[in-house]
N, C-alpha and C positions, 0 to 999 in steps of 0.2 A: 549489597554485602560484597566486600572486596575479597577476592580469592587470589592466591598465589600458587604457582607451580614452580617448584625449585628442585634442582639436582643437588643433593648433599653428598660430600665425599669425606671419607675418614681412612687414614692409614695408621694403625697402632703399632706399639713397640713389639708386639708378639710376632709381627711380620707374617701374618697369615694371608695377607693380600690387601688390595684396595677395595673398600666397601663403597658402593654407590647406591643411592636411593633416589627415586623420583617421587616427590611428595606434593600433595595438595593440602594447603592450609586455608582455613577460613575462620573468620571471627564472628561468633554468635554468643555474646556475653563473655565467653572465654574462647581461647584458641582451640580449634579442633584440627586433627590431621588425619590423612589417609596415605599410607605407603602404597603407591600404585605399582611401582616396579622396583626391584632390588636385585643386585648381583654383586658377587665378590670376584675380582680378577686376581688370580694368584700371581705372585712374583716368580720370575725365572730365578734359577739358582744363583746366577751372577749378581742379581739385585739383592737377594737375601744376604749374600756374603758382604756386599758393599755396605748395606744398611746396618748390618750387625757391627761393623767396625768403623762407621762413619765418625763417631765421637772422638776417635783417636787421630783423625786426619788433620792436616794443616788447613788453614782457612782457604787457601787458593784451591786446594784439592776439593774441599767441600763445595766451593762455588762452581767448579766444573761439574761435580755430581748433581748439584742443584739444577744446572742448565739441562743436563741429560734427563734428570728426573721429571722436570717440567714437560719435556717432550713426551716422555713415557705416560705421564698423567693425561696429557691431551689426547693421546692415542686411545687410552681406556675410556675417556669421556665420550669421544666420538663413537667408539665401538658400542658403548652403552646406549647412546642416542639412537644409533642405527639398529641395534638388536631389538629394541622395543618400539621402533618407529615413533619416537617422541617428537612432537611438533611444537607444543605450547610450553615454552620455557621462559620464565621471568629472569632468572639468573642462575649461576652455578655458585655454590657456597662450599669452600674447601678448607679443611684443617691443614692440608699439607702433611709432611712427615717430619717428626722431630729429629733433628741432627744433633743439636747441642741444647742442653737445658741446665744452666747454672745460675739461677736467679740471684743468688747471694753475690755473684760477680757481675750482675746486670747483663748476663748473656742468655739469650734464647734465639734459636735459629731453626725455622721450619723450612725445609726444602719443598719445592713445587709451588711456591707462592710468587713467582716472578710475573711482572706485568705482561710479559709476552704470552702467557697462558691464554689470556683473553683473545689475542690475535689468532693463536693456533686453532682455537675452537670456534671463533667468531661468536662469542657469547660474553655477556657481562659477567664478571667474576667478583665475588666477595671472598676475601681470604686473609691470612696472616693475623689471626686474632690475638696472639700472645704478646707481641712486641710492645704495644702501647701500655699494657698492664705492668710489664717489667720496668718500663720507663717511669711509671708512676709509683715505683717502689714495691710492686706486688710480685707474687710468685709466678704470674703468667699461667697459672694452673691451680686447681682444675677449672676448666671453662664450662663444663657440662651443667653445673648446678642451676644456672639461670634458666636454661631450657627445661630442666626437670621440674622446676617450680611451676612453669606455665603448662607443660604437657602431661605431667604425672602428679597432679595435686593430691591424689588420694593416698599417697604413701608418705610416711614420716621419715623413712630412711631409704636411700637408694644406693646400691653398691654395684659397681661395674668390675667384673673380674676379667681384665685383659692382660696386657703385658705387666701392668701393675693393678693392684686393687685400689680403687678410690671410692670414697664414701661421701654422700651428701645427707646432712641431718637437718631437720627443721626443729629448732629449739626456741620455744615461745614464738616471737615474730622474726627470729633471725635465721639465716641459712649459714651453716658451717660446712665446709667441704675441704677435703685434703686427701692425699695419697696415704694408704695404710701400710702397704708392703708390696714387694714384687710378687707376681704370681706366674704367669705363663712364660715370662722372660727367663725364669729359673727352670720351670718344668720342661720347656722346650729345649733348653741347653742340655739338660740331663738326658732327655729323650734322644737328642742327636748323637750322644755318646753311644747309645744303643742302636744307632742307625735307624731310628724311628723319627717321624715328624713330630709326634706328640704322644702322650700317654693316654690312649683312648679310654675315656670314662674314669680315668684314675685307677685303672685296673692294676698296673704295675705297683703303684704306691700302696694299694690295698693288700698286696702280697708281702710287703716288707714289714719291718718292726722299727720302732723308735730307737734311735741312738741317743742316749741321754746326754752325753757330752756335747754332741753337735747341737741338740735341741737347746741346751742351756746357753751355749755361745750365741746362737741366733737370738734368743730371747733378750740377751743383754745388750744388743746393738743400740747405740746411743739414739738413733733416729726415733725409736719407739718411746723414748722418754720425752721427746720434744712436744710442745703444744702446737696446735695449728695456729696460723696458716703454715703449711709445709708441703713440699712436693718432692717427688723422686724422679731420677733420670737414669739412663743406662750407665752414666759415670759412677753413680752411687753403687750400682750392682758390681761394676768392675773393681771399685775400691774396697767395698765392704764384704760382699758375698764370695767373690772368687778366692780371696786369700783363705777364707774359712774352708771352702770346698777343697782347696789344695791340701789342707791339713788332714782332711777326712777322705782323701781319694781312694784309700784302700778298703773302705767299707762297701758292701754290695749296693749297686745302684737302686735296687728296690727299697733298701733301708734309707738311702738318701731321699728318695721320693716320699717315702712314708713320713720321715722326720720333718721335711719341709711342709708337707700337707698339714701335719698336726700343728706346726708352728704358725703357718698362715691362718689356719682355722681359729687358733687361739687369739691371734692379733685382730682378726676380723670381728670376732664375737666381743672382745674387750671394747672395741670401738662402736659396736651396735649399742652397747649398754642396755638400757631398758626400753629402747624404742619398740613400738608394737608392730607396725606394718612395714615389712622390709621387702623391697623388690631387688632381686639379684639378676643381672644381665651380663653380657660379655661371654666370650668363649669358655671361661672357667665355670659357667653355669652348667656346662655339659660334663664337668668333672664330678661324677657321682660320688666318688670317695670323699672329695673335699666338701661337697655340699652335705653329705651325711655327717661328717665331723662337725661342721658348722651347726647343723640342726641339733646335734646331740648336746652342744655346749650352750645353747640359748633357748629361752622360753618364747622369744619373739616369733611372730607368724611370718614365715619366709615364703615369698611367692616367686616362682620361676615362671615367667610369662611365655607366650607362644614364640616359636623359633624366630619369627621375623623381628620381634622386639629384642630377643636375646642377642641376635647377630647384628642388627642394624640400628640399635638405639642411638649410638654415638653419631653415626652418619645422619640420622634423622635430626638429632639435636643441632649438629653443625649447620644443617640446612635452615633450622629455625633461628640460630644465632645470626646467620647472614640476613635473615628477614628482619630481625630487630635492628641490625645495623642499617639496613636500607630505610627503615621507618624512623631511624634516629631515636630508638628507645634503648636505655642502658642494657648491655648484655654482659657486663662484668661487675660483680659486687665486691666492695672492699672487705666485707665480712668474710668472704671466701678466700680472696687472694692476698689480703693484707695491703692492697694498694691504698694510696692516699684518699681516694674517693671512688664512688661508683662511676662508671663511664661506659661509653658506647665504642666498642673496639672493632677493628677490621678495616682492611684496605679495599677500595672498590676500583676495579679496572674495567675500562670500556674498550672494546676491540677497535 
């Protein structure tokens, strides 16, 4: 029985840090996994500022940030290996960090995926999973559903509440997945105005009230009327959400938080439809107020798993997508991204 030991890496748009997992995979009729070690390395303030604004930078500036970010990533990988005295590594599988994502213009750029990463850490690296899909006419996102199909087969619907909420649904024999709406990218922006990193447990949101005018404007945004495949990026938040926030900047922050929470909960439940077994992961799973609103609006059975899966599911899945790439098994489905065909995506770098 073949086993693989892989380090998976994920950095999401909510900028809460770089997630690393050391996972053992083995195949016995179906794939089994064990997360042996995990850690999140927080970004320094200068990196949070850089990454928040990276989509507005010129390409030369992004390339310089990419070079620096690749060095930063290599430092965290080496720290992780040393911290847990990890010896047996087949390869590193990394998502990188999304700098630009405009698939309608055939643009997607993840920093931290430079070939030199393999040399810095002296390990084989699998990375840059989005580019090929965009070249094939796809959205380049979401990438997680293929991993979910293999590793979480007991759920009909899987939702990750990170910087954005994305959903994977099994309908008959087809997998459909797409971004629903922003989540922590908005909540964390509002929290920073209050000089907080985030709204712990959604407490501030729970003390506010809905502003009906704001709620109605959010509900009418054109993205929510589009059929999948579709995906969101920071550019969409800057273009669509910030102008609305500017109109409502005089209302109390707790009312803004409450209104967005109820808007997000409505959109999530609308997309769950009548699916029965729903798994919710990502940092937003700790937002008690948001989860309470979701549960109130749906009859579906909502499962919040143990903290390791809540926090590290995406890093786990990127380690698995890298494994599929190495084994030459398709890890991108056209039914999810809208690409011309299913394909096996990711670049492999040898030190």
